[in-house]
N, C-alpha and C positions, 0 to 999 in steps of 0.2 A: 648491667641491671637484670637480664633475663636470667643469667646464672644465679643472680642472688636471689631472684624469686623463686627459682627451681630449687634452690637449696632450703629455701623457707618451707615450701609444700612439701619436701622429701622429709625434712627433721619432724615437721607437724604430724605428718602421716605416721612417723614412727611413734611419736608421743600418742596419738589418739589411739593406735593399736595396742599400745600397753596399758590403756585406762582399765580393760577386765582385770588386770593382775593388781589393780589398786581400787577395785570397785567400793570396797567398804568406805575409804576416806573419801572417794570421788562423790558416792552417792549421798554421804553425810553433808557435804559442802552444798552439792546442788540442791537438796532439799531443805537445808537451811536457808538458802536464797529464795527457794519456793515459797517458805513460810513467809519471809518478808514481803515479797510481791503479792502475796495472797491477802495479807493484813492490809497492806497499802491499797489496793484496788478495791478491796470490800469495804473499807472504812470511807474512801473517797467516793465510792458509788452511792453512799447515804447522801452525801452533800450534792453530788450530781443529780439524783433522782429528787431530792427536794427542791432543788433549783428549777429543775425542768417543770416540776407541777406548778410552781409559783410563777415561772415565766410564761407559760402557756395560759395563765388565768387572764392576762390582759390582751385587750384588743386596741389596734391603733386608732380606731375611731372612737373610743370611749375615754372620757375622763371622770375623775373623782372629786367631788367638792368637799372638803372638810373645815372645820372652824380653823381659824389662823393658827392658833395655838397648839392644835392637835397633829400628831404625828401618825395616828392610827385611828380607827373607828371608835374604839372603846373611849377615847379622849375627847371625842368631838360630840357637838351638840347643837341642833337646830330646832327652833320652833316652827309651827305649821305656817305661819306668817313668812318666816325667812326661806321656808321651802318653795312657797309660791313665787317669791322673788326670782330664786334660781330657776324655776319651770318657765319663767317669762323672759328668760335671757335670750339674746339672739344667737344665732348658728346652731340651733338644736334642730334635730330631725324632727319633723311634725307629721302627723297623720290625722285621719278623722277621729281618732281616740285621744289625740291631744300631743304634747310634746314629750319626746323620748327622754323622760327623767324619772328616774326611781329612787324616791326617798326611802331610806331603809333604817331600820331598828336592829341593832346588833346586841345580843345578850349571850351571856356564857350559862350552860347548865352542865350538871355532872352526871356523866354515864359511865358504866364499867367497861372496860375494854374486854373483848373477846378472849385475848390471849392470857391475860393476868387476872381479871376480875377487878382491877384497881380502877378507881374513879378517875376520869379524865375530863378535862374542860372541852366541851363540844360547842360549837357556834349555833345558835338558834338566831336566824334572820327574819324579821318581820317585813314583808314586802307589800306592795300594791300591785296591781294588774299589769301597770306599765313595766315593771321588772322583767317579765317574759319578752318584751319588746326590746328593752335595753340589753339584756343578757340573752341575746338570740341564740346562743349556742346551747341552751337548755332544753334537753330532749327528754321526754317521759319514757322510761323503759317499761315500768309497769304501773297499772293503775292509773289514776287521773290526777290532775291539779287539784289543790285545794279549794274549796269553796268560801268565796267571801263570807265573812260574819260567823265561820264555824270554827270550832276547835279541831281543826284539821291540819296535818302537817305532810309536807314530801321530804324525802330524805335522799341526799346524795349516794350514789352507788359505793363509793369509799367509805362513807360513814357506816353503811349497812354491814360491810365487810369487817370493819374494825371495831365497831360498839355493839354491845348487846341490847336487845329489845327495840330494834329498828325495822324488824321485818315488816312486810305489807300486812295491813289489817292489825297490827299490834297496837296496844294503847300504851301511852306514854304519860306519866306523871310529870307535870311541870308546875310549879308554885301551887301545889295541891290540887290542880285541876287535870281532868283526863284529855288527852290529845291523841287521836287517831291517825294512824299512818295510813295515807290513802294513795301515794305513789313513790315510785322510785325514779330518779332522773340521773342523766349523764350531763356533763358539761365539757366534753373533749379533754378530759383528765385534768381539768383546772382544780384550784383550791375550793371551787364552789361544791365539789363532789364530797368534800369533807363535812358540808353544812347541812343543817335542817332548815327549811323554809317554811313560814306559814304566814297568814294573813296579818299585815301590820295592824289593822283596826282590831283584831282580836288580842294581839300581843301587848298592845299600849296599855289597855286597862288591866290586864293580867300583871303587869309589873309596875302599874300606877306611874305611867309615863305620861298621861295626859296626851295632848297632841304634839309630840316632840319625835324627832329622828337624830340619827347620829351622822348619817352620810347621804350624799345623793350622787348617784352614778348616773351620766347622761351619754347619749350617743350624739355625735357631732354631725353636721351636714356632709363634712368630709375631713379628713385628717389634717389638712393644711388649714383648717379653721380653728385650731386649737388656742393660737396666740390671741385671736380676736374674741374668741369666747372668754378666755382668762382676762383679757383686758378690760372686758365690760364690767367686771367687778372692782377693779382697782379704782374706778372712778364714781362707785356706787356707794354712798355714805350709809346705806341702810346695813350693809353687810360687812363683816371682817372675815374673809374665807381664804382658803389655800386650795387652789385649783392645780390638779396634777394630772398628767396623761396616766391612764391605768397601767400600761406596761411600766412606766418609772416607778409608780407606787408599788406594785407588787414585786418589781426587782428590789426596791429597798427593802421590803419586807423579808426577803431571804438573805440579806447581807450578813447579818450577825450569826446566825446558826450556820450559814456556808463557811464563813471565817473560823468559826469555833471548831467545827468538825474537821476542816481542812487542816488546822493547825495541830489538833489532837492527833489526827491520822499521820501527819508528816512527822510528829515528834516520836510517836511509837515506832513509826516505820524505820526512823533514823537510828533509833537505839537497837533495833533489831538488825538494821544493815551493819551496824558497827560490829556486832557479834558474828554476822554472816561474813563479813571481810576477814575477820581474824580466822574463821573457820577455813575461807578459801586460802588464806595466806599458809595456814598449816598444811593444809592439803598440797599446796604446790610446792612447799619446802620438802614435804615427804616425797612428792613425785620427783623432784631433782635429785633428791638423796638415793633414790632407788635406781635412777637412771644415770648414776654418775659415770660408771665404765662405758655405758653406750655414748654418752655425750662426749666424753673424751675421746673415745674412738672415732666418732664423727669428726671431731675437731682435728685428730691425727691424719683424717683421710683427705683434709683440706676444706672441710665446712666451717664457715666463719662464726666468729661469736655474735655477730648481728642475728644470722638466721636462728641460732640456738636460743637466743633470748626471745626472739619474736614466737618461735614455736611453743616456749613456755607461757608467754602471755596469751598466744591464741588458745592454748589448751584449757587455761583458767577461764577465759571470757567463754569459750564454747560450753564447758560445764556450767557456768553461771547462767548463760542464754537459755540452756536446756531446763536449769531449775526455774528460771524465771517463766518460761513457757508454760511449765506444768502449773505453777503457782497462778499464773493469769488464767489458766484454762479452768481451774478449779474455781476460782473466784467467780468466773463468768457463769459457770453451771450451777453453783451453789446459790448466787445472790442476784443475778440479773433478773428483774422482774418481781424480786422478793417484796410483798408488800407489808407495810408496817405504818405506824402513826407516831408522830413526835410533837413535842411543844415548839410551837413558834413563839420565842419570847416576845417578839414586838406585836403580836396580837393577842398574847396571853391564852391561846386556844390551840388544840390538837390540830394537825394537818395530816391526812393521810397520804402517803405516797408509795412509789415502788422505786427500788434501788435502780440505778441506772449505770451499769457496766458499759462504757462507751469505747470504741475503737481507740480513742485518744488514749483512755486510762490504760487499756491494754499494752498499747505501745509505749507508754510512759513506764509501766512496770517492767517490761523487759529491758528496756533502757536502762532503768536503774539496776536490774540485774547484770547486765554488761559492765556497768561502771563499777559494781562492786566486784566483779571477776577482774577487771583492769587492776583495781587497787590491790586486791589479794594476790594477783599474779606478778605484779611489778618487782618487788624484792627478789623472789626467787628467782625471776628472770635474769636479773642482774647478777646474782650469784652464780647462775648457770654460765653466763657469758664470761664471768672472771674466773672460772675455775681452772688452775693449772693443769695442762694436759697430763703431765706426768703423774700428778697427785691422782687424777681421775683413773688412770689406767692402773694404778696400784690398788685402787678401792675393790673391796670383795662385795 
């Protein structure tokens, strides 16, 4: 066994040292694989970044109450009387200011993107003071909170970066009325940072909504009170509602886009990988042809067919891993943290997020490169092992 391994290392060493003599074909194969990995990692980093933004939006002690037939806030509807029933439900956190329940109005406005100037759907959320208790991660970075009863808005920091006209002290026209930006807030990188917030009492008459809302976000006494809170509504004939943990609600909001981007990224990468595998195959056939006499000589000196085949396979994998590492590095430098915004099909609004190039994505990209190298080197390795010694020694 040790002799066999020694032969593998010796033959592989010879092969690696001859790569500079075939650098053109070798670099072409390696950088073809680098392109595959770069595309795969960069595309999937979009999906991972979007999902991360959605996932950090939920808190384990919060729940979302929607109309029974609604899958998102746009399709939900509550009257003021129904909201009061929800606010009186058991197992909510309560303070001197009242229950930790935030009835919210959710509308969409058009704003131009900074990067393209094209209009995009941006969420405008009407809230009451209780919202800052329920969404306790909201922190003012600039300015102040909006004053109740005034046409004032506060803007998430991601929205400021992605959409034009949202700077502090700017004036925004909404339904023909001027609204002043009085603050910029952060929310731990959550989807709320893509939104604009204002007083619900001002937004309702502006959109002629009367005393209505679309959702109610609540903070529970503890995370294990969720089922009891939910069960309180199943026996209440006054309401037909859907109660969901906030973490589950936002996770569902990301599924469609995550699957779509992952599918498209995988499809593009698969097509490119097929081309890269053929490139590696051609390179290794060329390498075997160039080393015909060397391989035959080694076989004549007693080196087995197995070590020769393994050496060709290892050379192909090493070239592929090198290309994969280059592609993964380029993708990380170019895309990790890159900020953009995209339409969330389930909420019909733009969500600003940052690309997320994770260690798992980088490792997966390099593994894909190694697999391409294995596929590309397999047949040339078999050919090298089966080559007749006499034929190889006669080759020029």
